[in-house]
C-alpha positions as a LaTeX table, in Angstrom:
\begin{tabular}{lrrr}
\hline
Residue & $x$ (\AA) & $y$ (\AA) & $z$ (\AA) \\
\hline
Met1 & 130.09 & 30.53 & $-157.01$ \\
Lys2 & 132.57 & 32.79 & $-158.80$ \\
Asp3 & 132.98 & 30.45 & $-161.81$ \\
Pro4 & 129.70 & 28.69 & $-162.66$ \\
Arg5 & 131.60 & 26.26 & $-164.88$ \\
Glu6 & 132.92 & 24.66 & $-161.71$ \\
Leu7 & 129.48 & 23.67 & $-160.51$ \\
Pro8 & 129.30 & 20.26 & $-162.19$ \\
Lys9 & 132.70 & 19.36 & $-160.84$ \\
Ala10 & 131.83 & 20.57 & $-157.36$ \\
Tyr11 & 128.58 & 18.68 & $-157.42$ \\
Val12 & 129.82 & 15.41 & $-158.88$ \\
Lys13 & 133.11 & 15.16 & $-157.08$ \\
Ile14 & 132.27 & 16.72 & $-153.69$ \\
Ser15 & 128.64 & 17.46 & $-152.89$ \\
Ala16 & 126.95 & 14.32 & $-154.35$ \\
Pro17 & 129.35 & 11.75 & $-152.83$ \\
Phe18 & 129.15 & 13.42 & $-149.41$ \\
Gln19 & 125.31 & 13.49 & $-149.50$ \\
Leu20 & 125.21 & 9.92 & $-150.62$ \\
Val21 & 127.45 & 8.71 & $-147.79$ \\
Ala22 & 125.71 & 10.88 & $-145.13$ \\
Phe23 & 122.20 & 9.79 & $-146.08$ \\
Met24 & 123.23 & 6.15 & $-146.44$ \\
Ile25 & 124.73 & 6.18 & $-142.91$ \\
Ala26 & 121.56 & 7.86 & $-141.57$ \\
Gly27 & 119.18 & 5.58 & $-143.45$ \\
Val28 & 120.94 & 2.27 & $-142.98$ \\
Gly29 & 121.90 & 3.07 & $-139.38$ \\
Gly30 & 118.34 & 4.08 & $-138.53$ \\
Tyr31 & 116.91 & 1.00 & $-140.10$ \\
Tyr32 & 119.42 & $-1.20$ & $-138.20$ \\
Tyr33 & 118.62 & 0.60 & $-135.00$ \\
Leu34 & 114.77 & 0.56 & $-135.15$ \\
Gly35 & 113.75 & $-1.37$ & $-138.27$ \\
Asp36 & 110.11 & $-0.61$ & $-139.27$ \\
Lys37 & 109.35 & 0.98 & $-135.87$ \\
Val38 & 110.64 & 4.35 & $-137.10$ \\
Asp39 & 107.93 & 7.02 & $-136.80$ \\
Gly40 & 108.47 & 10.49 & $-138.31$ \\
Met41 & 111.98 & 11.83 & $-138.58$ \\
Ile42 & 114.64 & 9.48 & $-137.37$ \\
Asn43 & 116.01 & 11.89 & $-134.76$ \\
Glu44 & 112.57 & 11.90 & $-133.14$ \\
Asn45 & 113.07 & 8.26 & $-132.36$ \\
Leu46 & 116.05 & 8.74 & $-130.10$ \\
Pro47 & 115.60 & 8.33 & $-126.41$ \\
Phe48 & 115.61 & 11.34 & $-124.11$ \\
Asn49 & 119.31 & 11.63 & $-123.41$ \\
Ala50 & 122.41 & 13.54 & $-124.65$ \\
Thr51 & 122.24 & 11.89 & $-128.05$ \\
Leu52 & 118.82 & 13.47 & $-128.75$ \\
Gln53 & 120.14 & 16.88 & $-127.57$ \\
Val54 & 123.16 & 16.66 & $-129.84$ \\
Ala55 & 120.91 & 15.60 & $-132.80$ \\
Ala56 & 118.58 & 18.45 & $-132.04$ \\
Ala57 & 121.47 & 20.89 & $-131.91$ \\
Cys58 & 122.75 & 19.69 & $-135.27$ \\
Leu59 & 119.27 & 20.00 & $-136.73$ \\
Val60 & 119.01 & 23.62 & $-135.49$ \\
Ile61 & 122.39 & 24.48 & $-137.13$ \\
His62 & 121.23 & 22.78 & $-140.35$ \\
Met63 & 117.98 & 24.66 & $-140.40$ \\
Leu64 & 119.65 & 28.00 & $-139.67$ \\
Ile65 & 122.07 & 27.56 & $-142.57$ \\
Ser66 & 119.41 & 26.29 & $-144.90$ \\
Tyr67 & 117.00 & 29.11 & $-143.94$ \\
Leu68 & 119.83 & 31.64 & $-144.46$ \\
Ile69 & 120.76 & 30.37 & $-147.88$ \\
Lys70 & 117.24 & 30.04 & $-149.14$ \\
Gly71 & 116.04 & 33.20 & $-147.43$ \\
Val72 & 118.70 & 35.30 & $-149.07$ \\
Val73 & 117.74 & 33.99 & $-152.53$ \\
Phe74 & 114.05 & 34.47 & $-151.92$ \\
Cys75 & 114.30 & 37.89 & $-150.34$ \\
Arg76 & 116.67 & 39.23 & $-152.97$ \\
Ala77 & 114.33 & 38.07 & $-155.71$ \\
Ile78 & 111.51 & 40.04 & $-154.01$ \\
Leu79 & 113.63 & 43.09 & $-153.51$ \\
Thr80 & 114.96 & 42.94 & $-157.13$ \\
Lys81 & 111.39 & 42.87 & $-158.35$ \\
Ala82 & 110.16 & 45.69 & $-156.12$ \\
Lys83 & 113.18 & 47.97 & $-156.05$ \\
Glu84 & 116.08 & 46.71 & $-158.14$ \\
Lys85 & 118.34 & 49.74 & $-157.39$ \\
Tyr86 & 118.44 & 48.67 & $-153.72$ \\
Ala87 & 119.03 & 44.95 & $-154.37$ \\
Asn88 & 122.82 & 45.09 & $-154.88$ \\
Pro89 & 124.38 & 43.19 & $-151.99$ \\
Asp90 & 127.49 & 45.49 & $-152.08$ \\
Asp91 & 125.32 & 48.55 & $-151.59$ \\
Gln92 & 125.90 & 49.73 & $-148.01$ \\
Arg93 & 123.64 & 52.83 & $-148.08$ \\
Lys94 & 121.19 & 53.16 & $-145.30$ \\
Arg95 & 118.23 & 53.19 & $-147.68$ \\
Ser96 & 119.39 & 49.89 & $-149.23$ \\
Met97 & 119.74 & 48.32 & $-145.73$ \\
Ala98 & 116.29 & 49.54 & $-144.84$ \\
Ala99 & 114.83 & 48.13 & $-148.01$ \\
Trp100 & 116.53 & 44.77 & $-147.30$ \\
Asn101 & 115.22 & 44.66 & $-143.71$ \\
Ala102 & 111.73 & 45.61 & $-145.03$ \\
Val103 & 111.79 & 42.42 & $-146.97$ \\
Val104 & 113.61 & 40.12 & $-144.61$ \\
Ile105 & 111.74 & 40.86 & $-141.38$ \\
Pro106 & 108.23 & 40.20 & $-142.84$ \\
Thr107 & 109.53 & 37.02 & $-144.46$ \\
Leu108 & 110.85 & 35.82 & $-141.20$ \\
Ala109 & 107.56 & 36.70 & $-139.41$ \\
Cys110 & 105.57 & 34.85 & $-142.11$ \\
Ala111 & 107.79 & 31.75 & $-141.76$ \\
Trp112 & 107.22 & 31.75 & $-137.96$ \\
Leu113 & 103.53 & 32.34 & $-138.37$ \\
Phe114 & 103.01 & 29.54 & $-140.84$ \\
Ala115 & 105.11 & 27.11 & $-138.83$ \\
Asn116 & 102.97 & 27.61 & $-135.81$ \\
Leu117 & 99.62 & 28.13 & $-137.57$ \\
Val118 & 99.68 & 24.56 & $-138.93$ \\
Pro119 & 99.06 & 22.17 & $-135.97$ \\
Phe120 & 100.46 & 19.24 & $-138.01$ \\
Phe121 & 103.70 & 20.87 & $-139.24$ \\
Gly122 & 105.71 & 17.62 & $-139.37$ \\
Asp123 & 103.05 & 15.89 & $-141.50$ \\
Ala124 & 102.67 & 19.05 & $-143.61$ \\
Val125 & 106.44 & 18.90 & $-144.32$ \\
Asp126 & 106.02 & 15.25 & $-145.32$ \\
Leu127 & 103.13 & 16.20 & $-147.73$ \\
Leu128 & 105.16 & 19.11 & $-149.35$ \\
Gly129 & 108.25 & 16.92 & $-149.55$ \\
Ala130 & 106.38 & 14.04 & $-151.20$ \\
Ser131 & 104.46 & 16.20 & $-153.65$ \\
Phe132 & 107.08 & 18.83 & $-154.60$ \\
Thr133 & 110.54 & 17.35 & $-154.03$ \\
Pro134 & 110.40 & 14.62 & $-156.71$ \\
Leu135 & 108.81 & 17.11 & $-159.08$ \\
Ser136 & 111.33 & 19.90 & $-158.57$ \\
Cys137 & 114.46 & 17.81 & $-158.02$ \\
Trp138 & 113.90 & 14.91 & $-160.41$ \\
Val139 & 111.13 & 15.43 & $-162.93$ \\
Met140 & 111.57 & 19.13 & $-163.88$ \\
Pro141 & 115.31 & 18.94 & $-164.52$ \\
Ile142 & 114.83 & 16.15 & $-166.94$ \\
Val143 & 111.91 & 17.89 & $-168.61$ \\
Met144 & 113.91 & 21.03 & $-169.07$ \\
Phe145 & 116.91 & 19.20 & $-170.42$ \\
Val146 & 114.73 & 17.31 & $-172.87$ \\
Arg147 & 113.19 & 20.69 & $-173.95$ \\
Tyr148 & 116.64 & 22.08 & $-174.40$ \\
Tyr149 & 117.81 & 19.10 & $-176.37$ \\
Val150 & 114.82 & 19.37 & $-178.78$ \\
Asp151 & 115.17 & 23.15 & $-179.22$ \\
Ala152 & 118.94 & 23.29 & $-179.54$ \\
Asp153 & 120.67 & 23.52 & $-182.86$ \\
Glu154 & 122.46 & 20.51 & $-184.23$ \\
Glu155 & 125.85 & 22.04 & $-183.50$ \\
Glu156 & 124.97 & 22.94 & $-179.85$ \\
Arg157 & 122.93 & 19.85 & $-179.05$ \\
Pro158 & 124.71 & 17.66 & $-176.41$ \\
Lys159 & 125.57 & 14.08 & $-177.22$ \\
Val160 & 123.49 & 11.73 & $-175.18$ \\
Ser161 & 123.91 & 7.98 & $-175.27$ \\
Ile162 & 121.17 & 5.40 & $-175.19$ \\
Leu163 & 122.23 & 4.38 & $-171.70$ \\
Glu164 & 121.82 & 7.95 & $-170.47$ \\
Trp165 & 118.37 & 8.16 & $-171.96$ \\
Ile166 & 117.41 & 4.89 & $-170.27$ \\
Val167 & 118.77 & 6.23 & $-166.95$ \\
Met168 & 116.84 & 9.48 & $-167.32$ \\
Ala169 & 113.66 & 7.57 & $-168.16$ \\
Ala170 & 114.07 & 5.34 & $-165.17$ \\
Glu171 & 114.69 & 8.37 & $-162.95$ \\
Met172 & 111.63 & 10.05 & $-164.34$ \\
Ala173 & 109.45 & 7.01 & $-163.65$ \\
Leu174 & 110.85 & 6.64 & $-160.17$ \\
Gly175 & 110.15 & 10.29 & $-159.41$ \\
Leu176 & 106.59 & 10.03 & $-160.59$ \\
Val177 & 105.93 & 6.89 & $-158.58$ \\
Leu178 & 107.46 & 8.47 & $-155.40$ \\
Met179 & 105.53 & 11.65 & $-155.96$ \\
Val180 & 102.11 & 9.83 & $-156.37$ \\
Leu181 & 102.55 & 7.16 & $-153.66$ \\
Gly182 & 104.27 & 9.54 & $-151.26$ \\
Thr183 & 101.58 & 12.21 & $-151.56$ \\
Lys184 & 98.83 & 9.56 & $-151.24$ \\
Ser185 & 100.49 & 8.24 & $-148.03$ \\
Ala186 & 100.93 & 11.73 & $-146.53$ \\
Ile187 & 97.34 & 12.70 & $-147.20$ \\
Glu188 & 96.10 & 9.45 & $-145.73$ \\
Thr189 & 98.21 & 10.17 & $-142.55$ \\
Ile190 & 96.82 & 13.63 & $-142.22$ \\
Val191 & 93.26 & 12.50 & $-142.65$ \\
Ser192 & 93.62 & 9.67 & $-140.12$ \\
Lys193 & 95.14 & 12.07 & $-137.52$ \\
Trp194 & 92.84 & 15.00 & $-138.25$ \\
Gln195 & 90.87 & 14.66 & $-134.99$ \\
Val196 & 93.93 & 14.64 & $-132.79$ \\
Tyr197 & 96.01 & 17.59 & $-134.26$ \\
Gly198 & 94.26 & 20.28 & $-132.20$ \\
Tyr199 & 93.90 & 23.89 & $-133.09$ \\
Pro200 & 96.41 & 26.32 & $-134.60$ \\
Phe201 & 99.11 & 27.51 & $-132.12$ \\
Glu202 & 98.15 & 24.67 & $-129.77$ \\
Cys203 & 101.12 & 23.40 & $-127.74$ \\
His204 & 101.97 & 19.78 & $-128.48$ \\
Cys205 & 104.36 & 18.27 & $-125.98$ \\
Gln206 & 104.68 & 14.90 & $-127.65$ \\
Gly207 & 108.28 & 14.02 & $-128.21$ \\
Leu208 & 109.40 & 17.17 & $-126.41$ \\
Trp209 & 108.98 & 16.45 & $-122.75$ \\
Ser210 & 110.03 & 13.23 & $-121.06$ \\
Thr211 & 106.83 & 12.67 & $-119.17$ \\
Cys212 & 104.29 & 9.77 & $-119.56$ \\
Ala213 & 101.49 & 12.29 & $-120.15$ \\
Cys214 & 103.30 & 13.70 & $-123.23$ \\
Ser215 & 105.60 & 10.96 & $-124.59$ \\
Ala216 & 104.40 & 7.59 & $-123.34$ \\
Asp217 & 104.93 & 6.10 & $-126.83$ \\
His218 & 108.40 & 7.63 & $-127.30$ \\
Tyr219 & 111.31 & 5.31 & $-127.70$ \\
Gly220 & 112.94 & 4.55 & $-124.30$ \\
Met221 & 109.76 & 5.38 & $-122.31$ \\
Asp222 & 108.76 & 1.78 & $-121.88$ \\
Trp223 & 108.53 & 2.38 & $-118.11$ \\
Cys224 & 105.41 & 4.40 & $-118.69$ \\
Glu225 & 103.55 & 1.21 & $-119.68$ \\
Ile226 & 104.92 & $-0.60$ & $-116.68$ \\
Thr227 & 103.89 & 2.19 & $-114.37$ \\
Ala228 & 100.40 & 2.26 & $-115.96$ \\
Leu229 & 100.05 & $-1.50$ & $-115.47$ \\
Ala230 & 101.27 & $-1.24$ & $-111.87$ \\
Asn231 & 98.78 & 1.55 & $-111.18$ \\
Ala232 & 96.03 & $-0.43$ & $-112.79$ \\
Ser233 & 96.90 & $-3.45$ & $-110.61$ \\
Leu234 & 96.82 & $-1.38$ & $-107.52$ \\
Ala235 & 93.56 & 0.11 & $-108.41$ \\
Asn236 & 92.07 & $-3.28$ & $-109.09$ \\
Ala237 & 93.49 & $-4.57$ & $-105.82$ \\
Ser238 & 92.00 & $-1.64$ & $-103.88$ \\
Ala239 & 88.65 & $-2.09$ & $-105.54$ \\
Met240 & 88.66 & $-5.84$ & $-104.76$ \\
Gly241 & 89.67 & $-5.07$ & $-101.13$ \\
Ala242 & 86.96 & $-2.58$ & $-100.74$ \\
Ala243 & 84.41 & $-4.99$ & $-102.24$ \\
Leu244 & 85.54 & $-7.78$ & $-99.87$ \\
Ala245 & 85.34 & $-5.35$ & $-96.93$ \\
Asn246 & 81.94 & $-4.26$ & $-97.84$ \\
Ser247 & 80.85 & $-7.91$ & $-98.33$ \\
Ser248 & 82.21 & $-8.94$ & $-94.91$ \\
Leu249 & 80.58 & $-5.97$ & $-93.26$ \\
Gly250 & 77.30 & $-6.82$ & $-94.92$ \\
Ser251 & 77.54 & $-10.45$ & $-93.80$ \\
Ala252 & 78.31 & $-9.42$ & $-90.19$ \\
Ile253 & 75.37 & $-7.07$ & $-90.09$ \\
Ala254 & 73.10 & $-9.69$ & $-91.53$ \\
Gly255 & 74.19 & $-12.20$ & $-88.91$ \\
Asn256 & 73.66 & $-9.75$ & $-86.12$ \\
Leu257 & 70.15 & $-9.04$ & $-87.39$ \\
Thr258 & 69.42 & $-12.73$ & $-87.60$ \\
Gly259 & 70.67 & $-13.47$ & $-84.13$ \\
Ser260 & 68.71 & $-10.61$ & $-82.51$ \\
Ser261 & 65.51 & $-11.79$ & $-84.15$ \\
\hline
\end{tabular}
């Protein structure tokens, strides 16, 4: 942002309302659609059709943009710490480009490695989100503001009304509650599924392939249960038929033996 003073205006008037509307539509719509049957991320509860593919494409675009923004900040911080003279983004020298690639490529490789190394990546994201997101997004900004308010001179100290202090206190309490309960719930989920996660780099096809072997519990795959019941009925009928045939054959043999004697 060229003018940092425009950040509050951009956040309050553009970014925050857009995020509120988008998340409300996704949350309320998802709850109306599935209720308490939602498992994991809401896009993973869509049936295997074009809607799921469009949602997956949107998620890929979102992750690419997010990774680019956060990756640039992270890699530039590393490069500035290591070789500040090569960290200028306007520097087009080959040595600067080589230094930038020397930081970016290993970072990308580590991100791929960690994403595949953890067999419960989705639940790991839930754990990180529950433990760090309320802390970094809700608790720490309030703590830093309070610290600034206490340390600032009387002339520079911002005016804060009683209502604003009450709202900050409520937000702080809510953040702490979400952090504790969310972290507890995420850990319990990981512990309960520990035996079914598999090994690192193991391929998990659940929710990816529209087969009964991989995604029998996926939304829209109800026919898998019907097929399983039908197969079980056929197996039972075959077993009963074989038992009756064996019983009839045994009775016939016994009758022949009795008649001959």
